[in-house]
C-alpha positions as CSV (number, residue, x, y, z in Angstrom):
1,M,95.7,12.7,39.0
2,N,97.6,11.4,42.0
3,T,99.6,8.7,40.3
4,S,101.1,8.9,36.9
5,W,103.1,6.2,35.1
6,K,105.8,8.8,34.4
7,K,106.3,9.3,38.1
8,A,105.9,5.6,38.8
9,V,109.1,4.7,36.9
10,S,111.2,5.4,39.9
11,V,109.2,3.0,41.8
12,L,109.4,0.4,39.1
13,A,113.2,0.6,39.3
14,T,113.0,-0.9,42.8
15,A,110.6,-3.6,41.8
16,G,113.3,-6.1,41.2
17,V,114.4,-5.8,44.9
18,M,110.8,-6.1,46.0
19,A,110.2,-9.1,43.8
20,S,113.1,-11.0,45.4
21,L,111.8,-10.1,48.8
22,L,108.3,-11.2,48.1
23,V,109.2,-14.4,46.3
24,G,111.6,-15.3,49.1
25,C,108.8,-14.9,51.6
26,A,106.4,-16.9,49.5
27,S,108.8,-19.8,49.3
28,S,109.5,-19.8,53.0
29,G,106.2,-21.4,53.9
30,D,103.9,-18.4,54.3
31,D,101.2,-20.0,52.1
32,K,100.7,-22.5,55.0
33,K,99.4,-19.6,57.1
34,A,96.6,-18.7,54.7
35,D,93.8,-19.6,57.2
36,E,95.5,-18.3,60.3
37,G,94.1,-14.8,60.1
38,T,92.7,-12.1,57.9
39,A,91.4,-8.6,58.2
40,T,88.0,-9.8,56.9
41,Q,85.3,-9.8,59.4
42,T,81.7,-11.2,59.4
43,T,78.8,-9.4,61.1
44,G,75.5,-11.1,61.3
45,G,76.2,-13.3,58.3
46,K,77.2,-10.3,56.2
47,A,80.7,-9.7,55.0
48,K,82.7,-6.7,56.2
49,L,85.4,-5.9,53.7
50,T,88.5,-3.8,54.2
51,V,89.9,-1.9,51.2
52,W,93.3,-0.2,51.2
53,S,93.3,2.6,48.6
54,H,96.3,4.1,46.8
55,W,94.0,6.8,45.4
56,G,93.8,9.8,47.8
57,D,92.1,13.1,48.2
58,A,89.1,13.6,45.9
59,E,89.6,10.2,44.3
60,L,89.5,8.5,47.7
61,E,86.2,10.2,48.5
62,A,84.8,9.1,45.1
63,L,85.9,5.5,45.8
64,K,84.3,5.6,49.3
65,S,81.0,6.8,47.7
66,V,80.9,4.0,45.1
67,A,81.9,1.4,47.6
68,Q,79.1,2.5,50.0
69,E,76.6,2.2,47.2
70,W,77.6,-1.4,46.8
71,A,77.3,-2.0,50.6
72,T,73.8,-0.5,50.7
73,K,72.7,-2.7,47.7
74,T,74.1,-5.9,49.1
75,G,73.7,-5.4,52.9
76,N,77.5,-6.0,53.4
77,E,79.8,-3.6,55.0
78,V,83.0,-2.0,53.5
79,N,85.7,0.1,55.1
80,V,87.9,2.1,52.7
81,Q,91.2,3.3,54.1
82,I,94.1,5.2,52.5
83,D,97.5,3.4,52.2
84,N,100.2,5.9,51.5
85,D,103.0,3.3,51.0
86,K,103.9,4.0,47.3
87,E,106.0,0.9,47.1
88,F,103.3,-1.4,48.4
89,Q,105.5,-2.9,51.1
90,N,102.7,-2.4,53.7
91,Y,100.4,-4.6,51.7
92,S,102.9,-7.3,51.0
93,T,103.9,-7.6,54.7
94,A,100.3,-7.5,56.0
95,A,99.0,-9.9,53.4
96,R,101.7,-12.5,54.1
97,S,100.8,-12.3,57.8
98,G,97.0,-12.7,57.1
99,K,96.3,-9.2,58.5
100,G,96.1,-7.3,55.3
101,P,93.0,-6.0,53.5
102,D,90.6,-7.9,51.4
103,I,91.2,-5.6,48.5
104,L,94.2,-3.4,47.5
105,F,92.9,-0.7,45.2
106,G,94.8,1.5,42.8
107,L,97.7,-0.9,42.1
108,P,99.4,-0.2,38.7
109,H,99.1,-3.3,36.6
110,D,102.8,-3.6,36.0
111,N,103.3,-4.6,39.7
112,L,100.9,-7.6,39.3
113,G,103.5,-10.2,38.3
114,T,105.6,-9.5,41.4
115,F,102.7,-10.0,43.8
116,A,101.4,-13.0,41.8
117,K,104.7,-14.7,42.0
118,A,104.6,-14.2,45.8
119,G,101.2,-15.9,45.9
120,L,99.3,-12.8,47.2
121,L,96.7,-12.3,44.5
122,A,93.5,-14.3,44.1
123,E,92.5,-15.3,40.6
124,L,89.3,-13.7,39.1
125,P,86.7,-16.5,39.1
126,S,85.6,-17.6,35.6
127,G,82.4,-16.0,34.5
128,E,82.6,-13.2,37.1
129,V,82.7,-10.5,34.4
130,N,82.2,-10.5,30.6
131,Q,85.6,-9.4,29.3
132,A,84.1,-8.5,26.0
133,D,82.4,-5.5,27.8
134,Y,85.9,-4.0,28.4
135,V,88.5,-2.5,26.0
136,P,91.0,-5.3,25.0
137,V,94.0,-3.7,26.7
138,A,92.2,-3.9,30.1
139,F,92.4,-7.6,30.6
140,Q,95.6,-7.9,28.6
141,G,97.1,-5.8,31.4
142,T,95.6,-7.8,34.3
143,T,96.5,-11.3,32.9
144,V,99.7,-12.9,34.2
145,D,100.8,-16.3,32.9
146,G,97.4,-16.8,31.4
147,K,95.4,-16.0,34.6
148,V,93.4,-12.9,35.3
149,I,94.5,-11.7,38.8
150,A,93.1,-8.2,39.0
151,M,90.0,-6.1,38.1
152,P,90.8,-3.3,35.6
153,I,89.4,0.0,36.9
154,S,90.9,2.7,34.5
155,M,93.6,3.2,31.9
156,E,96.0,5.9,31.0
157,T,98.6,6.6,28.3
158,Y,100.1,9.6,26.6
159,G,99.8,11.4,23.2
160,L,100.8,14.3,21.2
161,Y,99.9,17.7,22.7
162,Y,99.8,20.4,20.1
163,N,99.2,24.2,20.4
164,T,96.2,24.9,18.2
165,D,97.2,28.6,17.9
166,K,100.5,27.5,16.2
167,V,99.3,24.4,14.4
168,K,95.9,24.6,12.7
169,S,95.9,21.0,11.4
170,V,98.0,18.3,13.2
171,P,100.3,16.3,10.9
172,T,99.5,12.6,10.6
173,T,102.6,11.5,8.7
174,W,106.1,11.5,9.9
175,A,107.4,13.7,7.0
176,D,104.7,16.3,7.6
177,F,105.4,16.2,11.3
178,V,109.1,16.8,10.9
179,A,108.5,19.8,8.7
180,S,106.0,21.3,11.1
181,A,108.0,20.5,14.2
182,Q,111.2,22.1,12.8
183,Q,109.2,25.2,12.1
184,N,107.1,25.4,15.3
185,G,109.1,23.5,17.9
186,F,108.9,20.0,19.6
187,M,110.3,18.6,22.8
188,Y,109.5,15.7,25.1
189,D,111.4,13.6,27.7
190,I,113.2,11.7,24.9
191,N,115.6,9.8,27.2
192,N,112.7,8.3,29.1
193,F,111.9,4.8,27.7
194,Y,108.3,5.1,28.8
195,F,107.7,7.9,26.3
196,T,110.2,6.8,23.6
197,Y,109.0,3.2,23.3
198,P,106.5,3.9,20.5
199,F,109.3,4.9,18.2
200,I,111.1,1.6,18.9
201,Q,107.9,-0.5,18.7
202,G,106.8,1.2,15.4
203,Y,109.8,-0.3,13.6
204,G,109.4,-3.8,15.0
205,G,110.9,-3.6,18.5
206,Y,109.2,-5.0,21.5
207,V,110.0,-5.7,25.2
208,F,109.2,-9.3,25.7
209,K,107.4,-11.6,23.3
210,N,103.8,-12.0,24.5
211,N,102.4,-15.5,23.8
212,A,98.7,-15.2,24.5
213,G,99.1,-13.6,27.9
214,T,102.5,-15.2,28.8
215,Y,105.7,-13.2,28.4
216,D,108.8,-15.0,27.1
217,T,111.7,-13.3,28.9
218,N,114.1,-15.3,26.6
219,D,112.7,-13.4,23.6
220,I,113.6,-9.7,24.1
221,G,112.9,-7.4,21.2
222,L,114.9,-4.3,22.2
223,G,118.0,-5.2,20.3
224,N,116.6,-6.5,17.0
225,E,116.8,-4.8,13.6
226,G,113.5,-2.9,14.2
227,A,114.7,-1.6,17.5
228,K,117.9,-0.4,15.9
229,K,115.9,1.7,13.4
230,G,113.9,3.1,16.2
231,Y,117.0,4.1,18.1
232,Q,118.3,5.8,14.9
233,L,115.1,7.8,14.7
234,I,115.5,8.9,18.3
235,A,119.1,10.0,17.5
236,D,117.9,11.9,14.5
237,M,115.4,13.8,16.5
238,V,118.2,15.4,18.4
239,N,121.2,15.4,16.0
240,K,119.6,15.6,12.6
241,Y,116.3,17.4,13.1
242,K,117.5,19.5,16.0
243,F,114.1,19.3,17.8
244,M,115.6,19.3,21.3
245,P,118.9,19.1,23.2
246,A,120.2,15.7,24.3
247,D,119.8,16.6,27.9
248,V,116.2,17.6,27.7
249,N,114.0,16.2,30.5
250,G,110.3,16.2,31.2
251,D,110.2,19.5,33.2
252,I,112.1,21.4,30.4
253,A,109.9,20.0,27.7
254,K,106.8,20.8,29.6
255,G,108.0,24.3,30.4
256,K,108.7,25.0,26.7
257,F,105.2,23.9,25.8
258,T,103.4,25.7,28.6
259,S,105.4,28.9,27.8
260,K,104.3,28.5,24.2
261,S,107.8,28.3,22.9
262,T,107.1,24.9,21.3
263,A,104.0,23.6,19.5
264,Y,104.4,19.9,20.2
265,Y,104.9,17.9,23.4
266,I,104.4,14.3,24.4
267,S,102.7,13.6,27.7
268,G,99.6,12.2,29.4
269,P,96.4,13.4,31.0
270,W,98.3,14.3,34.2
271,D,99.6,17.5,32.5
272,V,96.2,18.7,31.2
273,E,95.4,21.0,34.1
274,A,98.9,22.6,34.0
275,V,98.6,23.2,30.3
276,K,95.2,24.8,30.7
277,K,96.4,26.9,33.6
278,A,99.2,28.2,31.4
279,G,96.6,29.5,29.0
280,V,97.7,27.3,26.1
281,N,95.0,26.4,23.5
282,F,95.7,22.8,22.8
283,D,94.4,19.5,21.5
284,I,95.6,15.9,21.8
285,A,96.4,13.6,18.8
286,P,97.9,10.2,18.3
287,L,101.6,10.1,17.5
288,P,102.2,10.5,13.7
289,T,102.5,7.5,11.4
290,L,106.1,6.5,10.9
291,E,107.9,6.5,7.6
292,N,107.3,2.7,7.3
293,G,103.6,3.3,7.4
294,Q,103.2,1.9,11.0
295,K,101.2,3.7,13.7
296,P,103.4,3.6,16.8
297,K,101.7,2.2,19.9
298,T,102.1,4.0,23.2
299,L,102.5,2.1,26.5
300,V,99.3,1.8,28.5
301,G,98.9,1.6,32.2
302,I,95.9,0.0,33.9
303,Q,94.9,0.9,37.4
304,T,93.6,-2.2,39.1
305,G,92.0,-3.6,42.2
306,I,93.2,-6.9,43.6
307,V,91.8,-9.5,46.0
308,S,94.0,-11.0,48.6
309,T,94.4,-14.8,48.7
310,K,94.0,-14.4,52.5
311,S,90.6,-12.9,52.3
312,Q,87.8,-15.1,53.6
313,H,85.3,-13.3,51.5
314,Q,86.8,-13.4,48.0
315,K,83.4,-13.7,46.3
316,E,82.1,-10.5,47.9
317,A,85.5,-8.8,47.2
318,W,85.3,-9.6,43.5
319,D,81.7,-8.5,43.4
320,L,82.6,-5.1,45.0
321,L,85.5,-4.6,42.5
322,K,83.2,-5.4,39.6
323,Y,80.7,-2.9,40.9
324,I,83.3,-0.2,41.3
325,S,84.7,-0.9,37.8
326,E,81.2,-0.7,36.2
327,N,79.7,2.2,38.2
328,G,82.5,4.5,39.3
329,S,83.6,6.0,36.0
330,K,81.8,9.3,36.2
331,K,83.0,10.1,39.7
332,F,86.6,8.9,39.0
333,L,86.7,11.0,35.8
334,E,85.6,14.1,37.7
335,A,87.9,13.5,40.7
336,G,91.1,12.4,38.9
337,A,90.6,12.4,35.1
338,R,90.6,8.6,35.2
339,I,89.6,7.1,31.9
340,P,87.2,4.1,32.1
341,V,87.9,0.7,30.6
342,V,84.3,-0.4,30.2
343,K,83.1,0.1,26.6
344,S,79.6,1.3,27.6
345,Q,81.1,4.0,29.8
346,L,83.3,5.2,27.0
347,E,80.1,5.7,24.9
348,D,78.3,7.5,27.7
349,A,77.4,11.1,26.8
350,S,78.9,12.5,30.0
351,F,82.3,11.0,29.0
352,K,82.1,12.0,25.3
353,N,81.6,15.6,26.4
354,N,85.2,15.5,27.7
355,K,87.2,16.0,24.5
356,T,90.6,15.5,26.1
357,A,89.7,12.3,27.9
358,V,88.1,10.9,24.7
359,A,91.4,11.6,22.8
360,F,93.5,9.8,25.4
361,A,91.0,6.9,25.5
362,N,91.2,6.4,21.8
363,I,95.0,6.4,21.9
364,A,95.0,4.0,24.9
365,A,92.6,1.6,23.2
366,N,95.1,1.2,20.4
367,G,98.1,1.0,22.7
368,E,100.1,-1.7,24.3
369,P,100.0,-2.6,28.1
370,M,103.3,-2.4,29.8
371,P,104.6,-5.9,30.6
372,N,103.4,-6.9,34.1
373,I,106.1,-9.4,35.0
374,P,109.0,-8.8,37.5
375,S,111.6,-8.9,34.7
376,M,110.3,-5.5,33.5
377,A,112.3,-4.0,36.3
378,A,115.5,-5.1,34.4
379,V,114.5,-2.9,31.4
380,W,114.2,0.6,32.7
381,T,117.8,1.4,33.7
382,P,119.6,-0.1,30.6
383,E,117.2,1.7,28.3
384,G,117.4,5.0,30.1
385,N,121.2,5.0,30.3
386,N,121.7,4.0,26.6
387,L,119.1,6.4,25.4
388,K,121.2,9.2,26.9
389,L,124.3,7.8,25.1
390,I,122.4,7.6,21.8
391,T,121.0,11.1,21.9
392,S,124.3,12.6,23.0
393,G,126.1,10.9,20.2
394,K,128.3,8.9,22.6
395,S,127.0,5.5,21.3
396,A,125.8,4.5,17.8
397,P,122.3,3.1,17.7
398,D,123.5,-0.3,16.5
399,K,126.0,-0.6,19.4
400,A,123.5,0.7,21.9
401,A,121.0,-1.9,20.8
402,G,123.4,-4.7,21.6
403,D,124.4,-3.2,24.9
404,I,120.7,-2.8,25.9
405,L,120.0,-6.4,25.1
406,S,123.0,-7.7,27.0
407,Q,122.4,-5.5,30.0
408,I,118.7,-6.5,30.3
409,K,119.7,-10.2,30.1
410,E,122.2,-9.6,32.9
411,G,119.6,-7.8,35.0
412,I,117.1,-10.7,34.6
413,A,119.8,-13.2,35.5
414,T,120.4,-11.4,38.8
415,Q,116.7,-11.8,39.6
416,Q,116.8,-15.6,39.4
């Protein structure tokens, strides 16, 4: 898989800067230039669409193949090109000038709010798709301020890898998991908020209150009583249960699992091939139920396709994205282990034969989409820094919770 949310965190950290740049441009009058130019062309009454893809290599070829199927069926033309700009600045610049593509493909959903605020994303027309045909997290992730502004293409999340030679039956309760992990070994990138969030959420923490598709940035749940209990559990994993050192990172944890030194590891589908290559017999399970009886929800990422507000063929562009979403799953699964978001595709025999993909799909379906608003950029650094203080014993969970809350508020204030 070319893009993982784990790797995307470094990009997200720059999103606040990008947001201010984009919003600044939107308010400078660029909207008035909407009809001055676009990459969209028309040939003999048929639309010729341009697609910029952030999926490369085998996935790009799969995308080209599906897009060409649509072109053949509709008589339109489509040109799919690679865009290697990982921070999406090429698109934002081109779109504002009216010279961008009709479609940007492969945009992680947590970037949507930034582009929407800049006025660069067209809204999905009502009735274009039946949202009930998709897993609920799909359109939850592509909705900003109550408006659907992207087509969901695939989803990904993480789960509990376990070595089936060391663990014959994976524990489902926290108490059983602790006992087994102390005996057989467990490590993960504990100071990374992306992976640690479920242990905060499971006790009542949340990032921003989600009111039916609209996030309330004044209601932050990362310093509440539930979050404090979650931070205490995270501290216990290092200092009480001795699962891992405080300075563990993703590479160390992965190395311990692939060398068969530990039996448990938290990660996503992007590590499947490396684990297989290492000769580890493994399976994937949901995170164990916590002591309060709650099943922790992992953060879910949605890969999307968006339509530019500058496109002169928005109808055809949405139709193409709908076709790709509904017909590309087999090729995308083979090319990049992409997990479909359309329910019928998840029930297809060809998908169900992929045991690992099914496990991640089930976990994702019960997960929680990452907030897709620009304020999310103010969360990563305070959480990452304070998680390190918590696990190293340099800050008590209660104090860290207060610090996290105040630092996030300060970060959001600087974005205004």
